[in-house]
C-alpha positions as CSV (number, residue, x, y, z in Angstrom):
1,M,-104.9,-36.4,-146.1
2,T,-103.2,-35.0,-149.1
3,T,-99.4,-35.1,-150.2
4,S,-99.6,-31.2,-150.1
5,T,-101.1,-30.9,-146.6
6,R,-98.5,-33.2,-145.1
7,Q,-95.8,-31.4,-146.6
8,A,-97.2,-28.1,-145.4
9,R,-97.4,-29.4,-141.5
10,R,-93.7,-30.4,-141.8
11,T,-92.6,-27.3,-142.8
12,A,-94.6,-25.6,-140.1
13,T,-92.9,-27.8,-137.5
14,A,-89.4,-27.6,-138.6
15,T,-89.9,-23.5,-138.6
16,R,-91.4,-23.6,-134.8
17,P,-88.9,-21.8,-132.6
18,K,-87.4,-24.1,-129.8
19,T,-87.9,-23.4,-126.1
20,T,-85.0,-23.6,-123.6
21,A,-86.1,-26.4,-120.8
22,R,-86.5,-24.9,-117.2
23,P,-84.9,-26.7,-114.5
24,R,-87.4,-28.5,-112.2
25,T,-87.4,-26.8,-108.9
26,T,-87.5,-28.7,-105.7
27,P,-89.8,-27.3,-102.9
28,R,-87.7,-26.2,-99.6
29,R,-88.2,-28.7,-96.9
30,V,-89.3,-27.3,-93.5
31,L,-88.1,-29.0,-90.3
32,P,-90.5,-29.7,-87.8
33,W,-90.8,-27.7,-84.6
34,W,-89.7,-30.7,-82.3
35,L,-86.7,-31.5,-84.7
36,L,-85.4,-28.0,-84.1
37,A,-86.1,-28.0,-80.5
38,A,-84.4,-31.3,-80.0
39,V,-81.2,-29.8,-82.0
40,A,-81.3,-26.8,-79.5
41,L,-81.2,-28.9,-76.2
42,A,-78.2,-30.9,-77.8
43,V,-76.3,-27.9,-78.4
44,A,-77.3,-26.4,-74.9
45,A,-75.9,-29.6,-73.2
46,A,-72.8,-29.8,-75.1
47,I,-72.0,-26.2,-74.0
48,T,-72.8,-27.0,-70.5
49,G,-70.7,-29.8,-70.5
50,L,-67.9,-28.0,-71.8
51,S,-68.3,-25.5,-68.9
52,L,-68.2,-28.2,-66.2
53,L,-65.1,-29.5,-67.9
54,T,-63.4,-26.3,-67.7
55,D,-64.7,-25.3,-64.4
56,G,-63.7,-28.5,-62.8
57,G,-60.2,-28.2,-64.1
58,A,-59.7,-24.8,-62.8
59,R,-61.2,-26.2,-59.3
60,R,-58.4,-29.1,-59.6
61,Q,-55.8,-26.4,-60.5
62,A,-57.2,-24.1,-57.4
63,T,-56.9,-27.0,-55.1
64,A,-53.4,-28.5,-56.0
65,P,-50.8,-28.8,-53.4
66,T,-49.3,-25.5,-52.8
67,P,-45.4,-25.5,-53.4
68,S,-43.2,-25.5,-50.2
69,P,-42.0,-21.8,-49.9
70,S,-38.4,-20.7,-50.2
71,P,-36.1,-20.8,-47.3
72,T,-35.6,-17.1,-47.7
73,A,-39.1,-16.2,-48.0
74,V,-40.4,-14.1,-45.2
75,I,-42.9,-15.8,-42.9
76,A,-43.4,-13.0,-40.6
77,T,-42.1,-9.5,-39.5
78,I,-41.7,-8.9,-35.8
79,D,-41.2,-5.0,-34.8
80,G,-39.9,-4.6,-38.4
81,Q,-37.4,-7.5,-38.2
82,T,-38.4,-9.9,-40.9
83,I,-38.4,-13.7,-39.9
84,P,-37.3,-16.1,-43.2
85,V,-38.8,-19.5,-43.2
86,R,-35.4,-21.2,-42.4
87,E,-35.4,-19.4,-39.2
88,F,-38.9,-20.4,-38.6
89,A,-38.3,-23.8,-39.3
90,L,-35.6,-24.2,-36.0
91,Y,-38.5,-23.4,-33.7
92,L,-40.8,-25.8,-35.3
93,A,-38.2,-28.5,-34.8
94,Q,-37.5,-27.7,-31.4
95,E,-41.6,-28.0,-30.5
96,R,-42.2,-31.2,-31.9
97,S,-41.6,-33.3,-29.1
98,A,-43.8,-30.8,-26.8
99,T,-46.7,-30.8,-29.5
100,F,-46.7,-34.7,-29.9
101,T,-46.8,-35.3,-25.9
102,H,-49.3,-32.3,-25.5
103,F,-51.6,-34.2,-28.0
104,Q,-51.1,-37.6,-26.8
105,N,-51.8,-36.6,-23.2
106,T,-54.7,-34.5,-24.0
107,F,-56.5,-36.4,-26.9
108,G,-54.8,-39.9,-26.9
109,A,-53.3,-39.3,-30.2
110,Q,-50.9,-41.6,-31.5
111,D,-48.0,-41.1,-33.9
112,G,-48.7,-41.8,-37.6
113,P,-48.9,-40.9,-41.2
114,H,-51.7,-38.6,-40.7
115,F,-51.0,-37.4,-37.2
116,W,-50.0,-33.6,-38.2
117,T,-53.3,-33.1,-40.3
118,T,-55.6,-34.8,-38.0
119,S,-58.1,-32.4,-36.0
120,Y,-58.1,-32.8,-32.2
121,G,-60.5,-30.6,-30.3
122,G,-61.1,-28.3,-33.3
123,S,-57.1,-28.0,-34.1
124,T,-54.6,-30.1,-36.0
125,P,-51.0,-30.6,-34.4
126,T,-49.8,-28.6,-37.3
127,D,-51.9,-25.7,-36.5
128,Y,-50.8,-26.1,-32.8
129,I,-47.2,-26.3,-33.5
130,K,-47.0,-23.4,-35.7
131,K,-48.8,-21.1,-33.0
132,Q,-45.9,-22.3,-30.4
133,A,-43.2,-21.8,-33.0
134,L,-44.5,-18.2,-33.8
135,A,-44.8,-17.4,-30.2
136,D,-41.2,-18.7,-29.6
137,V,-39.4,-16.4,-32.6
138,T,-41.3,-13.5,-31.3
139,R,-40.1,-13.7,-28.0
140,T,-36.2,-14.5,-29.3
141,T,-36.6,-11.6,-31.7
142,V,-37.5,-9.0,-29.0
143,Q,-34.3,-10.1,-27.2
144,Q,-32.3,-9.8,-30.2
145,Q,-33.6,-6.1,-30.8
146,L,-32.9,-5.3,-26.9
147,A,-29.6,-6.7,-27.4
148,H,-29.1,-4.5,-30.5
149,H,-30.1,-1.4,-28.7
150,Y,-27.7,-1.8,-25.9
151,G,-24.8,-2.6,-28.5
152,L,-24.4,-6.3,-27.9
153,L,-25.8,-7.3,-31.4
154,A,-24.4,-5.4,-34.4
155,D,-27.0,-7.1,-36.7
156,P,-29.9,-9.3,-35.6
157,S,-30.9,-10.6,-38.8
158,Y,-31.1,-14.3,-39.3
159,A,-28.7,-13.9,-42.8
160,T,-26.0,-12.4,-40.3
161,F,-26.3,-15.2,-38.2
162,L,-25.7,-17.8,-40.8
163,L,-22.9,-15.8,-42.0
164,N,-21.3,-15.9,-38.4
165,W,-22.1,-19.7,-38.3
166,T,-20.3,-20.3,-41.3
167,K,-17.2,-18.6,-40.3
168,E,-17.3,-20.1,-36.9
169,N,-17.1,-23.6,-38.2
170,Q,-14.5,-22.5,-40.8
171,R,-12.4,-21.2,-37.5
172,R,-12.7,-24.4,-35.8
173,Q,-11.9,-26.7,-38.7
174,Q,-8.7,-24.6,-39.2
175,A,-7.9,-24.7,-35.7
176,V,-8.2,-28.7,-35.6
177,A,-5.9,-28.9,-38.7
178,A,-3.4,-26.7,-37.1
179,H,-3.6,-28.9,-34.1
180,Q,-4.9,-26.1,-31.6
181,V,-7.2,-26.9,-28.8
182,I,-10.9,-25.8,-29.1
183,Y,-13.8,-26.0,-26.8
184,G,-17.1,-27.5,-28.1
185,P,-18.0,-29.5,-31.1
186,V,-15.7,-29.3,-34.0
187,Q,-18.6,-28.4,-36.0
188,Y,-21.9,-26.6,-34.8
189,T,-24.9,-27.5,-36.4
190,E,-27.3,-24.8,-37.4
191,A,-29.6,-25.3,-34.4
192,N,-26.8,-26.1,-31.8
193,Y,-24.9,-22.7,-32.9
194,F,-28.4,-20.7,-32.4
195,D,-29.1,-22.1,-29.0
196,Y,-25.2,-21.0,-28.0
197,V,-25.4,-17.6,-29.4
198,L,-28.9,-17.1,-27.6
199,S,-27.7,-18.4,-24.4
200,N,-24.7,-16.1,-24.4
201,L,-26.7,-13.4,-25.7
202,T,-29.2,-13.8,-22.6
203,F,-26.6,-13.8,-20.1
204,D,-24.7,-11.0,-21.5
205,L,-28.0,-8.7,-21.7
206,E,-29.0,-9.7,-18.1
207,K,-25.8,-8.1,-16.9
208,K,-26.3,-5.3,-19.1
209,L,-29.9,-4.5,-18.1
210,A,-28.6,-4.6,-14.4
211,D,-25.6,-2.3,-15.0
212,A,-28.0,0.2,-16.6
213,H,-30.4,0.1,-13.8
214,V,-33.1,-1.1,-16.3
215,I,-33.3,-4.1,-13.5
216,T,-32.7,-2.9,-10.0
217,T,-30.4,-5.1,-8.0
218,D,-29.7,-3.4,-4.9
219,D,-30.0,-4.9,-1.4
220,K,-33.6,-4.0,-0.6
221,A,-34.8,-5.7,-3.9
222,L,-32.8,-8.8,-3.4
223,R,-33.8,-9.2,0.3
224,A,-37.4,-9.0,-0.6
225,Y,-37.0,-11.5,-3.4
226,Y,-35.1,-13.6,-1.0
227,T,-37.9,-13.4,1.5
228,A,-40.7,-14.6,-1.2
229,H,-38.4,-17.3,-2.4
230,K,-36.8,-18.9,0.6
231,S,-37.6,-22.2,-0.3
232,D,-35.8,-22.1,-3.6
233,F,-32.4,-21.8,-1.4
234,R,-32.6,-24.4,0.9
235,R,-29.9,-26.7,1.2
236,A,-27.8,-29.3,3.5
237,K,-28.0,-28.2,7.1
238,K,-25.1,-26.0,8.1
239,S,-24.1,-24.3,11.3
240,G,-25.7,-20.8,11.7
241,A,-28.7,-21.8,9.3
242,V,-32.2,-22.3,10.3
243,S,-33.0,-25.9,10.4
244,L,-36.2,-27.4,8.8
245,T,-37.2,-31.0,8.3
246,S,-37.1,-32.6,5.1
247,P,-40.4,-34.3,3.9
248,N,-39.6,-37.6,4.7
249,G,-38.4,-36.5,8.2
250,S,-35.0,-38.1,7.9
251,T,-32.5,-35.4,6.4
252,P,-32.9,-31.8,7.6
253,I,-32.5,-29.1,5.5
254,T,-31.9,-25.4,5.9
255,T,-32.4,-22.0,4.7
256,P,-29.1,-20.2,4.6
257,P,-29.1,-16.5,5.8
258,F,-29.4,-14.1,2.8
259,A,-25.7,-13.0,3.4
260,Q,-24.7,-16.8,2.6
261,V,-26.9,-16.7,-0.5
262,R,-26.7,-13.4,-1.9
263,K,-24.9,-14.4,-5.0
264,Q,-27.6,-17.2,-5.9
265,V,-30.3,-14.7,-5.0
266,K,-29.3,-11.9,-7.2
267,Q,-28.7,-14.4,-10.2
268,A,-32.2,-15.9,-9.5
269,Y,-33.7,-12.5,-9.2
270,L,-32.0,-11.4,-12.5
271,D,-33.2,-14.4,-14.2
272,D,-37.0,-13.5,-13.1
273,R,-37.0,-9.9,-13.9
274,Y,-35.5,-10.6,-17.4
275,K,-38.2,-12.9,-18.5
276,A,-40.8,-10.5,-16.9
277,K,-39.1,-7.7,-19.1
278,V,-38.9,-9.9,-22.2
279,T,-42.6,-11.1,-21.4
280,Q,-43.8,-7.2,-21.2
281,L,-42.0,-6.7,-24.7
282,V,-43.5,-9.8,-26.4
283,R,-47.0,-8.4,-25.3
284,S,-46.3,-5.0,-26.8
285,A,-44.7,-6.5,-30.0
286,R,-46.2,-5.7,-33.4
287,V,-46.2,-9.1,-35.3
288,A,-47.4,-9.2,-38.9
289,V,-47.8,-12.8,-40.5
290,A,-47.4,-13.5,-44.0
291,H,-50.6,-15.8,-44.4
292,G,-49.8,-17.3,-47.7
293,T,-46.2,-18.4,-46.7
294,F,-47.4,-19.3,-43.3
295,Q,-50.3,-21.8,-44.3
296,A,-47.9,-23.3,-47.1
297,V,-45.2,-24.6,-44.4
298,T,-45.9,-28.0,-44.0
299,V,-45.0,-30.2,-41.0
300,N,-44.4,-33.9,-41.2
């Protein structure tokens, strides 16, 4: 190759335009179908697990122990009169002994930490005692309303009872401080004062119903009652009485003539007629139970 030829080639190479290098394109990888399916299953499992955890938490929250209701919460309404939990608790306390005796004698139940929540014959002692307490408070409430109707009780509400209880204890405390004579305890408990008030109210109400001729106490009614209940008025033998032999055959017993026991007959008759009147009112009473509050009340 001559010198002129080599020189011409170098000139041509120097004048050739430069080209820009293109970036190398990496081909896109396609994931296999089985790997996509595996990822989808993993995501679904994660979502399901989260759902179960959320649902489990909701269930635990739903089954969490219900807090005890407030003492002023209404547990029932009887003929329009509201019954607070605090009043209902009095009747629960009164029925405790009888409830235990019932389950002990009927099912052989023994006292223990789970006594009140154990089912015996399809019912727990808690269910039983609540039912008894509701019957008791219904009977008392219809009497209070009857007394209110006849002007013997200004306000039958439990709130007023608590106010009167507080005032009575204050009065007794002041009387003792002043060295005055008082009858009964220096201080009433809530339950004792309730029994005291109800006992006096029953006595006054019986008399009021007799005076109003709601309960008839004429001689015809009293003699009929005496004849049907002669055994209730037997006593030690006295002159002029019909003599009977006692069960053991040693001491004679008698049934006094009506005139001798008329006062006792009248009181017994009044007691029976009064109980019958109250029972009639209980049967017709409109009782509405606040089931949420009723179920939330615990017994232990």
